N, CA, C and O atoms as a DFTB+ gen file, in Angstrom:
792 C
 N C O
     1  1       0.596      -0.870      -0.181
     2  2      -0.413      -0.321      -0.282
     3  2       0.845       1.446       0.233
     4  3       1.600       1.577       1.196
     5  1       0.586       2.253      -0.695
     6  2       1.313       3.460      -1.053
     7  2       1.220       4.181       0.659
     8  3       0.575       3.705       1.592
     9  1       1.858       5.123       0.678
    10  2       2.745       5.957       1.940
    11  2       1.633       7.323       1.789
    12  3       1.620       7.871       0.686
    13  1       1.126       7.624       2.387
    14  2      -0.144       8.365       2.131
    15  2       0.887       9.888       3.159
    16  3       0.839      11.068       2.809
    17  1       1.413       9.546       3.952
    18  2       2.009      10.420       4.361
    19  2       3.759      11.050       3.703
    20  3       4.328      12.138       3.791
    21  1       4.025      10.106       3.246
    22  2       6.001      10.128       2.524
    23  2       6.161      11.040       3.207
    24  3       6.064      12.256       3.046
    25  1       6.586      10.004       4.520
    26  2       7.647      10.392       5.388
    27  2       8.942       9.881       5.078
    28  3      10.054      10.375       5.263
    29  1       8.682       9.086       4.706
    30  2      10.818       8.595       4.151
    31  2      11.753       8.838       5.256
    32  3      12.718       9.602       5.277
    33  1      11.146       7.780       6.499
    34  2      11.862       8.080       7.738
    35  2      13.078       6.504       7.500
    36  3      12.790       5.318       7.343
    37  1      14.478       7.224       7.574
    38  2      15.212       5.971       7.372
    39  2      16.282       6.310       8.866
    40  3      16.202       7.294       9.601
    41  1      16.924       5.533       8.940
    42  2      18.178       5.474       9.536
    43  2      18.957       6.754       9.235
    44  3      19.172       7.445      10.231
    45  1      19.308       7.100       8.363
    46  2      19.784       8.281       7.753
    47  2      19.958       9.879       7.708
    48  3      20.863      10.713       7.698
    49  1      18.443       9.804       7.686
    50  2      17.019      10.855       8.003
    51  2      16.808      11.351       9.233
    52  3      16.782      12.562       9.454
    53  1      16.632      10.410      10.169
    54  2      15.546      10.836      11.221
    55  2      17.329      10.259      12.379
    56  3      18.090       9.311      12.571
    57  1      17.078      11.618      12.765
    58  2      18.633      11.968      13.742
    59  2      18.255      12.560      15.357
    60  3      17.567      13.507      15.740
    61  1      18.994      11.597      16.021
    62  2      19.173      12.358      17.474
    63  2      20.010      11.323      17.658
    64  3      20.372      10.237      17.203
    65  1      20.216      12.359      18.781
    66  2      22.170      11.635      20.049
    67  2      23.449      12.604      19.739
    68  3      23.733      13.300      18.764
    69  1      23.991      12.396      20.777
    70  2      25.287      13.269      20.798
    71  2      25.992      13.461      19.702
    72  3      25.578      12.869      18.705
    73  1      26.910      14.096      19.593
    74  2      27.554      14.639      18.293
    75  2      29.436      15.039      19.375
    76  3      29.472      15.164      20.599
    77  1      30.636      15.140      18.481
    78  2      31.314      15.766      18.703
    79  2      32.227      16.995      18.116
    80  3      32.577      17.196      16.953
    81  1      32.498      17.753      19.303
    82  2      33.411      18.909      18.652
    83  2      34.471      18.992      18.798
    84  3      34.910      18.934      19.946
    85  1      35.302      19.157      17.744
    86  2      36.833      19.768      17.030
    87  2      36.852      21.103      16.491
    88  3      36.180      21.776      15.710
    89  1      38.012      21.245      17.301
    90  2      38.467      22.834      16.667
    91  2      40.228      22.632      16.163
    92  3      40.968      21.807      16.698
    93  1      40.531      23.292      15.375
    94  2      41.432      23.474      14.659
    95  2      42.088      25.215      14.584
    96  3      41.364      26.207      14.667
    97  1      43.598      25.245      14.413
    98  2      44.060      26.574      14.233
    99  2      43.711      26.997      12.329
   100  3      43.731      26.192      11.397
   101  1      43.477      28.196      12.277
   102  2      42.935      28.419      10.317
   103  2      44.493      28.198       9.814
   104  3      44.792      28.896       8.845
   105  1      45.096      27.694      10.109
   106  2      46.595      27.237       9.323
   107  2      46.423      25.766       9.094
   108  3      47.274      25.049       8.567
   109  1      45.190      25.355       9.557
   110  2      44.858      23.730       9.062
   111  2      44.219      24.093       7.946
   112  3      43.512      25.090       7.794
   113  1      44.571      22.992       6.914
   114  2      43.795      23.211       5.660
   115  2      41.871      23.200       5.969
   116  3      41.562      22.302       6.752
   117  1      40.840      23.927       5.534
   118  2      39.917      23.668       5.676
   119  2      39.317      22.193       4.844
   120  3      39.273      22.133       3.615
   121  1      38.874      21.044       5.760
   122  2      38.776      19.797       5.121
   123  2      37.878      19.663       3.730
   124  3      36.911      20.336       3.371
   125  1      38.577      18.502       3.048
   126  2      37.900      18.230       2.062
   127  2      36.506      16.810       2.355
   128  3      35.707      16.171       1.671
   129  1      36.850      16.904       3.542
   130  2      36.182      15.569       3.607
   131  2      36.106      15.034       4.889
   132  3      36.823      15.578       5.729
   133  1      35.458      14.161       5.223
   134  2      35.242      13.942       7.192
   135  2      36.825      13.225       7.737
   136  3      37.295      13.311       8.871
   137  1      37.356      12.607       6.690
   138  2      39.119      11.749       7.030
   139  2      39.567      12.947       7.389
   140  3      39.873      12.886       8.579
   141  1      39.804      14.263       6.846
   142  2      40.819      15.281       7.202
   143  2      40.455      16.100       8.882
   144  3      40.833      17.101       9.491
   145  1      39.668      15.152       9.058
   146  2      39.303      15.795      10.601
   147  2      39.387      14.623      11.947
   148  3      39.848      14.892      13.056
   149  1      38.903      13.481      11.590
   150  2      39.055      12.585      12.345
   151  2      39.075      10.845      11.239
   152  3      38.452      10.415      10.268
   153  1      40.028      10.421      12.024
   154  2      40.655       8.947      11.675
   155  2      39.245       8.119      11.114
   156  3      38.437       7.894      12.015
   157  1      38.882       7.680       9.855
   158  2      37.909       7.030       9.827
   159  2      37.844       5.459      10.118
   160  3      36.743       4.929       9.967
   161  1      38.845       4.723      10.493
   162  2      39.213       3.482      11.424
   163  2      38.815       4.079      12.634
   164  3      37.677       4.167      13.095
   165  1      40.186       4.594      13.225
   166  2      40.091       4.737      14.934
   167  2      38.898       5.579      14.952
   168  3      37.936       5.066      15.523
   169  1      38.723       6.775      14.455
   170  2      37.857       7.893      14.594
   171  2      38.721       9.039      15.585
   172  3      38.174      10.040      16.046
   173  1      39.961       8.737      15.781
   174  2      41.022       9.512      16.104
   175  2      41.139      11.190      15.879
   176  3      41.138      11.291      14.653
   177  1      41.236      12.518      16.429
   178  2      41.179      13.419      15.848
   179  2      42.865      13.639      14.782
   180  3      43.954      13.413      15.310
   181  1      42.777      13.977      13.684
   182  2      43.713      14.015      12.608
   183  2      44.841      15.088      13.380
   184  3      44.461      15.825      14.290
   185  1      46.137      15.078      12.942
   186  2      46.912      15.935      13.318
   187  2      46.607      17.926      12.722
   188  3      46.375      18.548      11.686
   189  1      46.835      18.211      14.327
   190  2      46.048      19.780      13.522
   191  2      44.799      19.868      14.414
   192  3      44.788      20.815      15.200
   193  1      43.610      18.928      14.420
   194  2      42.517      18.790      15.277
   195  2      42.494      18.599      16.927
   196  3      43.248      17.778      17.451
   197  1      41.998      19.040      17.354
   198  2      41.457      19.084      18.794
   199  2      40.027      18.647      19.510
   200  3      39.111      19.465      19.584
   201  1      39.897      17.283      20.039
   202  2      38.157      17.137      20.501
   203  2      38.374      17.953      21.511
   204  3      39.324      17.830      22.285
   205  1      37.709      18.636      21.558
   206  2      37.130      18.983      23.375
   207  2      36.184      18.187      24.003
   208  3      35.455      18.646      24.883
   209  1      36.111      16.643      23.504
   210  2      35.401      15.998      24.705
   211  2      34.266      15.353      24.985
   212  3      33.566      14.904      24.077
   213  1      33.920      15.216      26.369
   214  2      31.962      14.985      26.463
   215  2      31.958      16.571      26.353
   216  3      32.926      17.330      26.302
   217  1      30.482      16.884      26.329
   218  2      29.866      18.010      26.339
   219  2      28.752      18.114      27.066
   220  3      28.460      16.938      27.280
   221  1      27.910      18.815      27.602
   222  2      26.669      18.666      28.432
   223  2      25.522      19.458      27.744
   224  3      25.744      20.458      27.061
   225  1      24.511      19.043      27.925
   226  2      23.333      19.908      26.954
   227  2      23.219      19.462      25.597
   228  3      22.068      19.567      25.171
   229  1      24.238      18.891      24.600
   230  2      23.970      19.162      22.920
   231  2      24.894      19.954      22.594
   232  3      25.458      20.853      23.219
   233  1      25.027      19.501      21.421
   234  2      25.361      21.002      20.443
   235  2      24.746      21.181      19.620
   236  3      24.507      20.289      18.805
   237  1      24.233      22.453      19.515
   238  2      23.826      23.597      18.602
   239  2      23.966      24.026      17.936
   240  3      24.642      25.048      18.049
   241  1      23.412      23.598      16.528
   242  2      23.971      24.163      15.712
   243  2      22.594      25.309      15.257
   244  3      21.421      24.937      15.243
   245  1      22.995      26.569      14.949
   246  2      22.313      27.620      15.062
   247  2      21.862      28.667      13.430
   248  3      22.376      29.764      13.646
   249  1      21.264      28.707      12.235
   250  2      21.260      29.405      11.062
   251  2      20.083      30.648      11.450
   252  3      19.202      30.194      12.180
   253  1      19.939      31.825      11.173
   254  2      19.188      32.425      11.409
   255  2      19.401      33.621      10.113
   256  3      20.464      33.738       9.503
   257  1      18.663      34.123       9.953
   258  2      18.757      35.727       8.890
   259  2      17.632      37.137       9.321
   260  3      16.625      37.224      10.023
   261  1      18.074      37.678       8.857
   262  2      17.642      39.135       8.837
   263  2      16.880      39.333       7.356
   264  3      17.336      38.649       6.440
   265  1      15.895      40.107       7.093
   266  2      15.467      40.819       5.641
   267  2      14.801      41.847       6.283
   268  3      14.409      42.036       7.435
   269  1      14.765      42.649       4.924
   270  2      14.130      43.761       4.577
   271  2      13.093      43.752       3.312
   272  3      13.488      43.332       2.224
   273  1      12.007      44.136       3.450
   274  2      10.810      44.237       2.616
   275  2      11.057      45.393       1.539
   276  3      11.779      46.389       1.485
   277  1       9.920      44.662       0.537
   278  2       9.564      45.640      -0.806
   279  2       8.677      46.254      -1.004
   280  3       7.774      45.604      -1.531
   281  1       8.370      47.678      -0.765
   282  2       6.778      48.014      -0.968
   283  2       6.575      48.822      -2.101
   284  3       7.634      48.993      -2.706
   285  1       5.561      49.411      -2.637
   286  2       5.538      50.342      -2.974
   287  2       3.613      50.970      -2.751
   288  3       2.695      50.171      -2.568
   289  1       3.430      52.381      -2.824
   290  2       2.201      53.306      -2.290
   291  2       0.768      52.103      -2.917
   292  3      -0.280      51.668      -2.441
   293  1       1.714      51.931      -4.539
   294  2      -0.125      51.307      -4.931
   295  2      -0.519      49.800      -4.547
   296  3      -1.592      49.217      -4.701
   297  1       0.881      49.289      -3.914
   298  2      -0.327      48.055      -3.240
   299  2       0.013      47.805      -1.860
   300  3       1.039      48.285      -1.377
   301  1      -0.869      47.005      -1.118
   302  2      -1.178      47.405       0.114
   303  2      -0.223      46.333       1.229
   304  3      -0.060      46.351       2.449
   305  1       0.322      45.367       0.044
   306  2       1.234      44.020       0.921
   307  2       2.714      44.174       0.365
   308  3       2.916      45.082      -0.442
   309  1       3.657      43.430       0.706
   310  2       4.918      43.434       0.431
   311  2       5.010      42.983      -1.224
   312  3       4.097      42.409      -1.817
   313  1       6.222      43.346      -1.783
   314  2       6.497      42.187      -2.845
   315  2       7.248      42.058      -3.472
   316  3       7.288      41.964      -4.699
   317  1       8.489      42.013      -2.200
   318  2       9.731      40.991      -2.355
   319  2      10.218      41.950      -1.136
   320  3       9.976      43.089      -0.737
   321  1      11.309      40.492      -0.650
   322  2      12.023      40.690       0.509
   323  2      13.220      39.986      -0.165
   324  3      13.417      39.310      -1.175
   325  1      14.107      40.598       1.152
   326  2      15.924      40.168       0.880
   327  2      16.745      40.067       1.830
   328  3      16.661      40.974       2.658
   329  1      17.847      38.951       2.093
   330  2      18.202      39.051       2.731
   331  2      19.083      40.230       3.384
   332  3      19.294      40.981       2.432
   333  1      19.802      40.862       4.703
   334  2      20.539      41.533       4.419
   335  2      21.671      40.920       5.362
   336  3      22.800      41.403       5.282
   337  1      21.351      39.605       6.484
   338  2      22.486      39.240       6.978
   339  2      21.980      38.174       8.075
   340  3      21.081      38.240       8.913
   341  1      23.078      36.978       7.684
   342  2      22.944      35.460       7.991
   343  2      23.447      35.779       9.099
   344  3      23.972      36.880       9.267
   345  1      23.359      34.746      10.161
   346  2      24.040      34.495      11.039
   347  2      24.126      33.102      11.777
   348  3      23.056      32.689      12.225
   349  1      25.563      32.096      12.021
   350  2      25.278      30.985      12.358
   351  2      26.377      31.038      13.540
   352  3      27.407      31.705      13.641
   353  1      25.708      29.981      14.493
   354  2      26.618      29.730      15.460
   355  2      26.403      28.352      16.263
   356  3      25.327      27.878      15.898
   357  1      26.859      27.752      16.963
   358  2      27.566      26.693      17.174
   359  2      27.513      26.529      19.121
   360  3      28.592      26.621      19.706
   361  1      26.584      26.361      19.717
   362  2      26.528      26.364      21.364
   363  2      26.540      24.796      21.892
   364  3      25.955      23.789      21.493
   365  1      27.627      25.089      23.151
   366  2      27.487      23.814      23.737
   367  2      27.819      24.062      25.501
   368  3      27.875      25.164      26.048
   369  1      27.959      23.088      25.987
   370  2      28.947      23.257      27.148
   371  2      29.841      21.649      27.365
   372  3      29.436      20.491      27.272
   373  1      31.215      22.231      27.691
   374  2      32.455      21.649      27.888
   375  2      31.847      20.988      29.154
   376  3      31.354      21.585      30.112
   377  1      31.983      19.532      28.970
   378  2      31.641      18.575      30.185
   379  2      33.237      18.459      30.736
   380  3      33.132      18.125      31.916
   381  1      34.228      18.551      30.498
   382  2      35.738      18.095      30.602
   383  2      36.278      19.393      30.981
   384  3      36.945      19.987      30.133
   385  1      36.091      19.938      32.147
   386  2      36.770      20.912      32.790
   387  2      38.637      21.195      32.975
   388  3      39.307      21.303      34.002
   389  1      38.979      21.238      31.759
   390  2      39.778      21.606      31.360
   391  2      41.122      22.495      31.521
   392  3      40.652      23.563      31.914
   393  1      41.913      22.593      31.477
   394  2      42.751      23.929      31.168
   395  2      42.423      24.220      29.779
   396  3      42.065      25.330      29.384
   397  1      42.587      22.952      28.890
   398  2      42.896      23.580      27.264
   399  2      41.360      23.618      27.488
   400  3      40.945      24.674      27.010
   401  1      40.555      23.033      27.917
   402  2      39.242      23.461      27.628
   403  2      38.385      25.332      28.169
   404  3      37.490      26.019      27.678
   405  1      39.020      25.431      29.009
   406  2      39.227      27.153      29.523
   407  2      40.040      27.825      28.599
   408  3      40.086      29.042      28.781
   409  1      40.966      27.207      27.271
   410  2      41.443      28.145      26.851
   411  2      40.724      28.451      25.753
   412  3      40.420      29.617      25.505
   413  1      40.279      27.153      24.765
   414  2      39.006      27.206      23.767
   415  2      38.289      28.379      24.473
   416  3      38.458      29.533      24.081
   417  1      37.607      28.123      25.360
   418  2      35.963      29.108      25.538
   419  2      35.911      30.505      26.033
   420  3      35.031      31.356      25.904
   421  1      37.514      30.555      26.865
   422  2      37.805      31.533      27.904
   423  2      38.614      32.463      27.166
   424  3      38.802      33.636      27.486
   425  1      39.183      31.748      25.945
   426  2      40.010      32.622      25.364
   427  2      41.311      32.861      26.315
   428  3      41.887      33.920      26.562
   429  1      41.624      31.383      26.827
   430  2      42.773      31.922      27.695
   431  2      43.992      32.323      27.281
   432  3      43.901      33.045      26.288
   433  1      45.237      32.118      27.695
   434  2      46.403      32.621      27.221
   435  2      47.398      30.941      26.934
   436  3      46.895      29.836      26.730
   437  1      48.291      31.148      26.982
   438  2      49.106      29.897      27.044
   439  2      49.344      29.005      27.912
   440  3      49.886      29.534      28.882
   441  1      49.119      27.188      28.133
   442  2      49.430      26.585      29.150
   443  2      51.164      26.024      29.129
   444  3      51.902      25.450      28.327
   445  1      51.269      26.628      30.639
   446  2      53.031      25.790      30.701
   447  2      52.389      25.258      31.862
   448  3      51.342      25.286      32.510
   449  1      54.082      24.523      31.778
   450  2      53.930      23.623      33.079
   451  2      55.493      23.945      34.256
   452  3      56.462      23.412      33.715
   453  1      55.767      24.397      35.149
   454  2      56.992      24.645      36.178
   455  2      56.399      24.513      37.552
   456  3      55.303      24.763      38.053
   457  1      57.514      24.035      37.959
   458  2      57.265      24.242      39.667
   459  2      56.374      23.307      39.991
   460  3      56.066      23.356      41.182
   461  1      55.730      22.295      39.242
   462  2      54.603      21.107      39.821
   463  2      53.294      21.562      39.611
   464  3      52.340      20.996      40.145
   465  1      53.099      23.045      38.500
   466  2      51.749      23.306      38.519
   467  2      51.585      23.501      37.105
   468  3      52.459      24.175      36.561
   469  1      50.830      23.141      36.531
   470  2      50.160      23.582      35.336
   471  2      49.693      25.127      35.211
   472  3      49.457      25.493      36.362
   473  1      49.489      26.048      34.429
   474  2      49.494      27.650      34.675
   475  2      48.648      27.860      33.224
   476  3      48.975      27.272      32.193
   477  1      47.374      28.902      33.327
   478  2      47.276      29.752      32.327
   479  2      46.567      30.766      32.635
   480  3      45.547      30.566      33.294
   481  1      46.918      32.100      32.243
   482  2      46.403      33.236      32.415
   483  2      44.655      33.318      31.527
   484  3      44.218      32.733      30.536
   485  1      44.198      34.084      32.244
   486  2      42.878      34.179      31.734
   487  2      42.817      36.404      32.272
   488  3      42.798      37.151      33.250
   489  1      42.812      36.418      30.584
   490  2      42.483      38.480      30.920
   491  2      41.355      38.759      30.343
   492  3      40.230      38.286      30.507
   493  1      41.800      39.673      29.566
   494  2      40.831      40.716      28.176
   495  2      41.530      40.890      27.273
   496  3      42.213      41.902      27.119
   497  1      41.473      39.707      26.336
   498  2      42.298      40.220      25.020
   499  2      41.509      40.886      23.988
   500  3      40.374      40.465      23.764
   501  1      42.053      42.037      23.229
   502  2      41.426      42.873      22.398
   503  2      40.674      41.925      21.511
   504  3      39.475      42.202      21.532
   505  1      40.888      41.156      20.930
   506  2      40.159      40.480      19.858
   507  2      39.939      38.690      20.168
   508  3      40.534      37.977      20.977
   509  1      39.264      38.472      19.556
   510  2      38.813      36.692      19.306
   511  2      40.010      36.049      18.357
   512  3      40.434      36.549      17.315
   513  1      40.476      34.740      19.016
   514  2      41.180      33.994      17.968
   515  2      40.251      33.365      17.136
   516  3      39.048      33.476      17.377
   517  1      40.533      32.924      16.487
   518  2      40.133      32.130      14.812
   519  2      40.052      31.006      14.649
   520  3      41.172      30.529      14.468
   521  1      39.082      30.104      14.608
   522  2      39.376      28.779      14.418
   523  2      38.622      28.076      13.704
   524  3      37.562      28.617      13.392
   525  1      38.887      26.559      13.156
   526  2      38.136      25.994      12.547
   527  2      37.196      24.905      13.339
   528  3      37.387      24.180      14.316
   529  1      36.572      25.035      12.840
   530  2      35.576      23.565      13.975
   531  2      35.060      22.910      12.877
   532  3      34.971      23.173      11.678
   533  1      34.775      22.090      13.512
   534  2      34.152      20.770      12.898
   535  2      32.834      20.191      14.112
   536  3      33.087      20.023      15.305
   537  1      31.628      19.986      13.570
   538  2      30.462      18.963      14.439
   539  2      30.548      17.824      14.046
   540  3      30.058      17.807      12.917
   541  1      30.935      16.727      14.362
   542  2      30.181      15.319      13.168
   543  2      29.255      14.585      14.669
   544  3      29.306      14.705      15.894
   545  1      28.336      13.695      13.508
   546  2      27.395      13.005      14.383
   547  2      27.435      11.511      13.638
   548  3      27.264      11.395      12.424
   549  1      27.620      10.670      14.304
   550  2      27.438       9.448      14.239
   551  2      25.610       9.030      13.697
   552  3      24.851       9.524      14.531
   553  1      24.876       8.337      12.645
   554  2      24.027       8.006      12.271
   555  2      23.630       6.944      12.952
   556  3      24.518       6.601      13.733
   557  1      22.219       5.934      13.031
   558  2      22.354       4.866      13.226
   559  2      22.296       3.723      12.689
   560  3      22.238       2.599      13.188
   561  1      22.323       4.227      11.202
   562  2      23.328       3.032      10.541
   563  2      24.775       3.407      10.102
   564  3      25.264       3.217       8.988
   565  1      25.327       3.937      11.114
   566  2      27.394       3.836      11.342
   567  2      27.846       5.417      10.034
   568  3      28.962       5.913       9.875
   569  1      26.599       5.802       9.365
   570  2      27.255       6.678       8.622
   571  2      27.707       8.011       9.003
   572  3      26.979       8.421       9.907
   573  1      28.804       9.043       8.620
   574  2      29.149      10.234       9.761
   575  2      28.701      10.990       9.199
   576  3      28.962      11.055       7.997
   577  1      27.927      11.804       9.725
   578  2      27.502      13.679       9.131
   579  2      28.253      14.331       9.898
   580  3      28.491      13.992      11.057
   581  1      28.985      15.948       8.996
   582  2      30.130      16.418       9.324
   583  2      29.519      18.069       9.417
   584  3      29.068      18.556       8.380
   585  1      29.525      18.863      10.648
   586  2      29.630      19.939       9.670
   587  2      30.732      20.949      10.027
   588  3      30.841      21.680      11.012
   589  1      31.349      20.819       9.181
   590  2      32.959      21.985       8.817
   591  2      32.786      23.347       8.566
   592  3      32.477      23.946       7.536
   593  1      33.084      23.789       9.884
   594  2      32.475      25.560       9.833
   595  2      34.145      26.270       9.340
   596  3      35.169      25.963       9.951
   597  1      34.136      27.099       8.319
   598  2      35.803      27.393       7.944
   599  2      36.140      28.748       8.756
   600  3      37.280      29.102       8.457
   601  1      35.729      29.343       9.384
   602  2      36.257      30.455      10.478
   603  2      35.142      31.171      11.855
   604  3      34.312      32.022      11.538
   605  1      35.255      30.751      13.182
   606  2      34.276      30.271      14.435
   607  2      35.140      31.482      15.270
   608  3      36.365      31.582      15.195
   609  1      34.287      32.364      16.063
   610  2      35.092      32.858      17.134
   611  2      34.191      33.426      18.140
   612  3      33.115      34.007      18.000
   613  1      35.065      33.044      19.486
   614  2      34.575      32.933      20.212
   615  2      33.068      34.172      20.143
   616  3      33.221      35.328      19.746
   617  1      31.471      33.518      20.691
   618  2      30.616      34.863      20.663
   619  2      30.587      35.068      22.230
   620  3      30.874      34.254      23.108
   621  1      30.142      36.440      22.346
   622  2      29.500      36.837      23.927
   623  2      28.861      35.321      24.817
   624  3      28.271      34.447      24.182
   625  1      28.984      35.264      25.612
   626  2      28.966      33.906      26.443
   627  2      29.158      33.894      28.059
   628  3      30.230      33.566      28.567
   629  1      27.947      34.307      28.870
   630  2      28.459      34.393      30.443
   631  2      28.558      32.823      30.402
   632  3      27.868      32.038      29.751
   633  1      29.701      32.545      31.355
   634  2      30.011      31.252      31.913
   635  2      30.740      31.290      33.010
   636  3      31.811      31.788      33.358
   637  1      29.490      30.323      33.703
   638  2      30.026      30.332      35.402
   639  2      30.673      28.794      35.799
   640  3      30.816      27.792      35.098
   641  1      30.949      29.016      37.017
   642  2      32.010      27.451      37.451
   643  2      31.586      27.405      38.540
   644  3      32.017      28.227      39.348
   645  1      30.755      26.591      38.889
   646  2      30.187      26.596      40.682
   647  2      31.155      25.894      41.010
   648  3      31.691      25.075      40.263
   649  1      31.561      26.193      42.422
   650  2      32.223      24.814      43.442
   651  2      30.712      24.879      44.175
   652  3      30.239      25.974      44.479
   653  1      30.238      24.059      44.348
   654  2      28.730      23.401      45.029
   655  2      29.150      22.349      46.096
   656  3      30.349      22.104      46.226
   657  1      28.327      21.785      46.780
   658  2      28.290      20.846      47.560
   659  2      27.699      19.229      46.563
   660  3      27.929      18.046      46.313
   661  1      26.540      20.755      46.263
   662  2      25.389      19.934      45.613
   663  2      25.156      20.509      44.049
   664  3      25.830      21.394      43.521
   665  1      24.200      19.891      43.532
   666  2      23.763      20.265      42.325
   667  2      24.641      20.056      41.462
   668  3      25.547      19.284      41.777
   669  1      24.652      20.595      40.282
   670  2      24.861      20.141      38.478
   671  2      26.345      20.447      38.456
   672  3      26.809      21.369      39.126
   673  1      27.274      19.469      37.486
   674  2      28.423      19.115      37.854
   675  2      29.453      20.299      36.796
   676  3      29.075      20.840      35.757
   677  1      30.295      20.388      37.217
   678  2      30.429      22.179      36.139
   679  2      30.558      21.212      34.852
   680  3      30.602      19.984      34.777
   681  1      30.617      22.531      33.570
   682  2      30.847      22.379      32.639
   683  2      31.441      24.062      32.353
   684  3      31.408      24.935      33.220
   685  1      31.876      24.223      31.195
   686  2      32.071      25.058      30.610
   687  2      31.116      25.590      29.405
   688  3      31.226      25.114      28.275
   689  1      30.073      26.716      29.750
   690  2      29.703      26.761      28.412
   691  2      30.130      27.879      27.271
   692  3      30.627      28.972      27.542
   693  1      29.910      27.510      26.261
   694  2      30.861      28.193      25.101
   695  2      30.127      28.519      23.650
   696  3      29.198      27.740      23.433
   697  1      30.324      29.402      22.720
   698  2      29.067      29.866      21.807
   699  2      29.930      30.258      21.076
   700  3      30.697      31.151      21.434
   701  1      30.019      29.540      19.601
   702  2      31.287      30.439      18.918
   703  2      30.007      30.816      17.812
   704  3      28.940      30.256      17.559
   705  1      30.732      32.152      17.252
   706  2      29.672      32.408      16.014
   707  2      30.713      32.096      14.966
   708  3      31.916      32.119      15.223
   709  1      30.007      31.680      13.270
   710  2      30.862      31.620      12.370
   711  2      30.966      33.178      11.215
   712  3      30.192      34.083      10.904
   713  1      32.105      32.867      10.947
   714  2      32.164      33.903      10.182
   715  2      32.058      33.987       8.723
   716  3      32.348      32.860       8.322
   717  1      31.757      34.843       7.589
   718  2      31.712      34.197       6.577
   719  2      33.669      34.100       6.016
   720  3      34.529      34.788       6.568
   721  1      33.815      33.624       5.463
   722  2      35.349      33.385       4.927
   723  2      35.529      34.225       3.482
   724  3      35.408      33.577       2.442
   725  1      35.722      35.186       3.436
   726  2      35.582      36.342       1.932
   727  2      36.585      36.185       1.354
   728  3      36.846      37.243       0.782
   729  1      37.672      35.106       1.075
   730  2      38.479      34.546       0.723
   731  2      37.930      33.080      -0.681
   732  3      38.508      32.517      -1.611
   733  1      36.633      33.025      -0.102
   734  2      35.886      31.687      -0.775
   735  2      34.955      32.802      -1.740
   736  3      34.228      33.703      -1.320
   737  1      35.223      32.439      -3.095
   738  2      33.948      32.894      -3.976
   739  2      32.445      33.022      -3.793
   740  3      31.632      33.944      -3.723
   741  1      32.425      31.120      -3.726
   742  2      31.012      31.375      -3.711
   743  2      30.212      31.058      -2.077
   744  3      30.215      30.358      -1.064
   745  1      29.695      31.986      -2.666
   746  2      28.803      31.966      -1.468
   747  2      27.892      30.897      -0.607
   748  3      27.196      30.912       0.408
   749  1      28.259      30.077      -1.490
   750  2      27.170      29.206      -0.880
   751  2      28.100      28.546       0.504
   752  3      27.589      28.363       1.608
   753  1      29.257      28.307       0.239
   754  2      30.634      27.824       1.088
   755  2      31.316      28.287       1.964
   756  3      32.157      27.799       2.720
   757  1      30.819      29.484       1.797
   758  2      31.796      30.780       2.664
   759  2      31.695      30.688       4.318
   760  3      32.591      31.281       4.917
   761  1      30.922      30.162       4.933
   762  2      30.628      29.844       6.411
   763  2      30.788      28.613       6.409
   764  3      31.911      28.307       6.811
   765  1      29.966      27.513       6.049
   766  2      30.063      26.070       6.804
   767  2      29.879      25.553       5.446
   768  3      29.360      26.286       4.604
   769  1      30.325      24.127       5.088
   770  2      29.723      23.320       4.133
   771  2      29.221      21.692       5.610
   772  3      29.536      21.338       6.746
   773  1      28.442      21.341       4.636
   774  2      28.012      19.844       5.427
   775  2      28.315      18.410       4.375
   776  3      27.927      18.159       3.234
   777  1      29.090      17.724       5.241
   778  2      29.256      16.704       4.666
   779  2      28.776      15.199       4.730
   780  3      29.629      14.542       5.327
   781  1      28.175      14.764       4.501
   782  2      27.215      13.272       4.529
   783  2      28.206      12.522       3.593
   784  3      28.641      12.798       2.475
   785  1      28.512      10.965       4.853
   786  2      29.147      10.109       4.472
   787  2      28.190       9.383       4.045
   788  3      27.217       9.064       4.728
   789  1      28.522       8.829       2.045
   790  2      27.518       8.054       1.676
   791  2      27.721       6.518       1.441
   792  3      26.770       5.815       1.098
């Protein structure tokens, strides 16, 4: 019998579950495939990429835009609309409260080891560090999907670290703002590229 609702639900397109978040410097080449970010046999991060580890509250990718409308006196409704800005972001909370993750989320300084301590300064840098970012998800059928962002930087985000007797475990909230890479001529691939393993 034919499917009236035309749902087409399969393990390839019915998606729920945790993903991985990896970051790299902008000197690392933008990936041309998922294997540029993780080894497809061991799932280890490739050279230059860092896995931030476990997350809390999931990883949320947001895409939004604003627009302006056109009208004329003779017609009572809008006759057209055009986008005027686009915004993409990635938000999560880093569950592994390491100096390396503070460095990513809080724009921390270099990490050094001396005198039995690992130290990292946290101050007020005048500019954000830019990074490449990848969100990788494994579907129920084992295939991978990757959202690869050409250029991201920290976005304004309150990040509280409680030392409490009870309550939630510590995590480091972080939001990344995706920026358009103006060196890319194709407007459709300036910000992110989604790779679906087939």
